[in-house]
C-alpha positions as CSV (number, residue, x, y, z in Angstrom):
1,X,7.1,-8.5,17.6
2,X,4.7,-8.9,14.7
3,X,6.3,-8.6,11.3
4,X,5.3,-7.5,8.1
5,X,3.2,-9.4,5.9
6,X,4.2,-11.1,2.6
7,X,0.8,-9.3,0.7
8,X,-1.4,-6.5,1.6
9,X,-4.9,-6.1,0.8
10,X,-6.3,-2.8,-0.9
11,X,-9.4,-1.6,0.2
12,X,-9.5,1.4,-2.4
13,X,-12.8,1.9,-4.8
14,X,-14.7,-0.7,-2.9
15,X,-17.6,1.5,-1.8
16,X,-20.5,-0.4,-0.2
17,X,-18.7,-3.5,-1.2
18,X,-15.8,-2.4,1.3
19,X,-17.3,-4.6,4.3
20,X,-17.8,-7.8,2.3
21,X,-14.7,-7.5,0.7
22,X,-12.6,-7.0,3.7
23,X,-14.0,-9.6,5.7
24,X,-13.5,-12.0,2.7
25,X,-10.1,-10.9,2.5
26,X,-9.3,-11.8,6.1
27,X,-11.1,-15.4,5.7
28,X,-9.0,-16.0,2.6
29,X,-5.9,-15.3,4.1
30,X,-4.6,-11.8,4.3
31,X,-3.4,-10.7,7.3
32,X,-2.3,-7.1,5.9
33,X,-4.8,-4.2,5.4
34,X,-4.2,-1.2,3.5
35,X,-6.9,2.1,3.4
36,X,-7.3,5.2,3.8
37,X,-8.9,8.6,5.5
38,X,-10.0,9.6,2.1
39,X,-13.8,9.0,1.9
40,X,-13.5,9.9,-1.9
41,X,-11.8,6.5,-2.6
42,X,-12.0,4.4,0.4
43,X,-14.7,3.7,3.1
44,X,-12.3,3.2,6.0
45,X,-15.6,3.0,8.6
46,X,-16.6,-0.1,6.5
47,X,-13.0,-1.8,6.7
48,X,-13.3,-1.4,10.8
49,X,-16.8,-2.4,10.7
50,X,-15.8,-5.7,9.0
51,X,-12.4,-6.0,11.3
52,X,-14.4,-5.9,14.6
53,X,-16.9,-8.8,13.5
54,X,-14.1,-11.1,12.4
55,X,-12.4,-10.2,16.0
56,X,-15.6,-10.9,17.3
57,X,-15.7,-14.3,16.1
58,X,-12.7,-15.4,16.8
59,X,-11.4,-15.1,13.3
60,X,-8.1,-13.7,14.3
61,X,-6.9,-10.6,16.7
62,X,-6.0,-7.4,16.5
63,X,-2.4,-8.2,16.9
64,X,-2.5,-10.8,13.8
65,X,-3.3,-7.9,11.6
66,X,-1.0,-5.5,10.0
67,X,-3.2,-2.2,9.7
68,X,-2.1,0.3,7.4
69,X,-3.7,3.8,7.0
70,X,-3.1,7.1,5.5
71,X,-3.4,11.2,5.9
72,X,-4.7,12.6,3.0
73,X,-4.1,16.5,2.1
74,X,-7.4,18.4,0.7
75,X,-6.7,18.1,-2.7
76,X,-7.0,14.7,-2.6
77,X,-10.1,15.0,-0.8
78,X,-13.8,15.6,-1.5
79,X,-16.4,17.2,0.7
80,X,-16.0,14.5,3.5
81,X,-13.0,15.7,5.1
82,X,-11.8,14.2,8.1
83,X,-10.5,17.1,9.8
84,X,-11.0,21.0,9.7
85,X,-9.4,22.3,6.7
86,X,-8.2,25.5,8.0
87,X,-6.8,24.1,11.4
88,X,-3.1,23.9,11.0
89,X,-1.0,21.0,9.5
90,X,-0.4,19.3,12.9
91,X,-3.9,19.6,13.7
92,X,-5.5,17.9,10.6
93,X,-2.7,15.5,11.1
94,X,-4.0,14.3,14.6
95,X,-7.9,15.2,13.7
96,X,-7.6,12.7,10.8
97,X,-5.3,9.9,12.7
98,X,-7.9,10.0,15.6
99,X,-10.5,9.6,13.1
100,X,-8.9,6.6,12.0
101,X,-8.4,4.6,15.1
102,X,-12.1,5.5,15.6
103,X,-13.1,4.2,11.8
104,X,-11.0,0.9,12.4
105,X,-12.0,0.4,16.5
106,X,-8.1,0.3,17.2
107,X,-5.9,2.3,19.7
108,X,-2.7,1.9,17.1
109,X,-1.7,1.7,13.9
110,X,1.0,-0.7,12.2
111,X,2.0,1.7,9.5
112,X,0.9,5.6,9.0
113,X,1.3,6.9,5.4
114,X,1.5,10.6,4.3
115,X,-0.8,9.8,0.8
116,X,1.4,12.0,-1.1
117,X,3.5,15.1,-0.8
118,X,1.4,18.4,-1.0
119,X,2.8,19.3,-4.9
120,X,3.6,17.2,-8.1
121,X,7.5,17.9,-7.3
122,X,9.7,18.6,-4.3
123,X,8.2,19.3,-0.6
124,X,6.3,22.2,0.3
125,X,6.4,23.5,4.2
126,X,3.2,21.5,4.3
127,X,4.4,18.5,3.9
128,X,7.4,18.8,6.6
129,X,4.5,20.4,9.1
130,X,2.7,17.4,8.4
131,X,5.6,14.9,8.7
132,X,6.6,16.2,11.7
133,X,3.1,15.7,12.8
134,X,3.5,12.1,12.2
135,X,6.8,11.4,13.7
136,X,5.2,12.7,17.2
137,X,2.7,9.9,16.7
138,X,5.5,7.4,16.4
139,X,7.9,9.0,19.0
140,X,3.9,8.4,21.3
141,X,3.9,5.0,20.3
142,X,0.2,5.4,18.1
143,X,2.1,3.9,15.1
144,X,4.8,1.4,14.6
145,X,5.7,2.9,11.2
146,X,5.5,5.8,8.8
147,X,5.5,6.1,5.1
148,X,4.7,7.6,2.4
149,X,2.7,7.3,-1.0
150,X,2.6,8.6,-4.6
151,X,6.3,10.1,-4.2
152,X,8.3,10.8,-7.1
153,X,12.4,10.0,-6.5
154,X,13.4,13.2,-6.0
155,X,10.7,13.7,-3.4
156,X,12.0,10.6,-1.6
157,X,15.6,11.7,-1.9
158,X,14.8,14.8,0.1
159,X,12.6,13.0,2.7
160,X,15.5,10.4,3.8
161,X,18.0,13.2,3.8
162,X,16.0,15.1,6.0
163,X,13.3,13.7,8.1
164,X,14.4,12.7,11.6
165,X,12.1,9.3,11.7
166,X,12.7,7.8,8.1
167,X,9.8,6.0,6.6
168,X,9.5,2.4,6.5
169,X,7.5,2.3,3.3
170,X,6.7,3.6,0.1
171,X,3.4,2.5,-2.0
172,X,3.5,3.6,-5.4
173,X,1.7,2.8,-8.4
174,X,3.8,0.8,-10.2
175,X,4.7,0.6,-14.0
176,X,6.5,-1.8,-15.8
177,X,7.3,1.3,-18.4
178,X,9.3,2.9,-15.6
179,X,11.2,-0.3,-15.0
180,X,8.7,-1.0,-12.5
181,X,9.4,2.3,-10.8
182,X,12.9,1.5,-10.9
183,X,14.1,4.6,-9.5
184,X,12.4,5.0,-6.4
185,X,12.7,1.4,-5.7
186,X,16.7,1.7,-5.8
187,X,16.5,4.5,-3.2
188,X,14.1,2.3,-1.4
189,X,16.9,-0.6,-1.2
190,X,19.8,1.7,-0.5
191,X,18.1,3.0,2.8
192,X,16.4,0.0,4.1
193,X,12.6,1.2,3.0
194,X,10.1,-1.8,1.8
195,X,8.8,-1.0,-1.4
196,X,4.9,-1.6,-1.7
197,X,3.7,-1.7,-4.8
198,X,0.0,-1.2,-6.0
199,X,-1.5,-1.5,-9.5
200,X,1.0,-4.0,-10.6
201,X,-2.1,-5.7,-12.8
202,X,-4.1,-2.8,-13.8
203,X,-1.1,-0.2,-14.5
204,X,0.4,-2.8,-17.1
205,X,-2.4,-4.9,-19.2
206,X,-0.7,-4.1,-22.4
207,X,3.1,-5.5,-21.1
208,X,1.2,-8.5,-19.5
209,X,0.0,-9.4,-22.7
210,X,3.2,-10.2,-23.9
211,X,3.8,-14.2,-25.2
212,X,6.4,-14.7,-22.7
213,X,4.2,-14.0,-19.5
214,X,2.0,-16.9,-20.9
215,X,4.6,-19.3,-21.5
216,X,6.0,-18.5,-18.0
217,X,2.5,-19.3,-16.7
218,X,2.0,-22.4,-18.7
219,X,5.3,-23.8,-17.2
220,X,4.6,-23.5,-13.5
221,X,0.2,-24.4,-14.3
222,X,-0.3,-20.6,-12.8
223,X,-1.8,-17.3,-13.8
224,X,-0.1,-14.3,-15.1
225,X,-1.0,-12.5,-12.3
226,X,0.9,-15.0,-9.9
227,X,3.6,-14.8,-12.1
228,X,3.6,-10.5,-11.4
229,X,3.2,-11.2,-7.9
230,X,6.3,-13.5,-7.2
231,X,8.1,-11.0,-9.7
232,X,7.6,-8.4,-7.0
233,X,8.6,-10.3,-4.3
234,X,11.7,-11.3,-6.0
235,X,12.4,-7.7,-6.7
236,X,11.9,-6.7,-3.2
237,X,8.5,-5.6,-3.3
238,X,5.8,-5.9,-0.8
239,X,2.5,-6.3,-3.3
240,X,-0.8,-5.0,-3.0
241,X,-4.3,-6.4,-4.7
242,X,-7.7,-5.3,-4.6
243,X,-9.3,-8.0,-6.0
244,X,-12.9,-8.6,-5.7
245,X,-13.1,-12.7,-6.4
246,X,-12.3,-14.3,-3.9
247,X,-11.0,-16.8,-6.4
248,X,-8.2,-14.3,-7.3
249,X,-7.9,-13.7,-3.7
250,X,-6.7,-17.4,-3.1
251,X,-4.7,-17.3,-6.4
252,X,-2.8,-14.0,-5.5
253,X,-2.1,-15.6,-2.0
254,X,-0.7,-18.9,-3.8
255,X,1.7,-17.0,-4.9
256,X,3.5,-16.8,-2.7
257,X,4.6,-20.3,-3.3
258,X,5.9,-19.7,-6.4
259,X,9.8,-18.8,-7.3
260,X,10.7,-17.9,-10.9
261,X,14.0,-18.3,-12.3
262,X,16.7,-15.8,-12.4
263,X,16.2,-15.4,-16.2
264,X,12.2,-15.1,-16.1
265,X,12.9,-12.3,-13.3
266,X,15.3,-10.2,-15.9
267,X,12.7,-10.9,-18.8
268,X,10.0,-9.5,-16.5
269,X,12.5,-6.4,-15.0
270,X,13.0,-5.7,-18.7
271,X,9.2,-5.8,-20.2
272,X,8.4,-2.5,-20.6
273,X,6.3,-1.8,-23.2
274,X,7.4,0.2,-26.1
275,X,4.9,1.5,-28.6
276,X,5.6,0.5,-32.2
């Protein structure tokens, strides 16, 4: 059975370059693709177009790829909604899901993610209706796994305690200033949930300017981003990258061969930037 990839390529904020960059990512070696049916920040249809061409060319097969997309509540969308906003939430989920299958030219997903709870705190009835509809999709064999993104520790705890089907993945923006999302990662580790960290570089520009990062990179003759991705894996994360550079795509994947010492891992774990 297909496993979880070691690295995900994120397709957010690519707009007219989405098809080209998705293609380039797969050609560079990525076999995990993350997107969302949220036209405000993603172009899911262009992802599917790139993948179809790659399949037709024999570069890879659908079975070799891990495809993950998301359901996004109306508050996270613009006017280009993939569902009828006046319909019940369960219907919205089904409409969005079927639209995603059409965009991605597939009959199933590997992971279907709630793009974020409907409110900043707590879980509402809307969240539970959506999650119930997602559970139905998994039971029907339409997606292998479920996940949730942009979630607080308390919300994740509530979902794990009360959901019939537990999330397999959590995808969060990962800040060094919160111990690399320490509270959420701890809950994930305790419940066999895989933590997907995104914005590992862009959310941490100041911490990554600390001299020890450059010293570690020089020691291994790699880049600071490669050090960060190696740390992420050592911390149990499944990292995402959204780079638009072919060179950086290859460097990011090459970080899979890098192993940091325990001391280096501890430094990075504690490197939160403190404003003086």
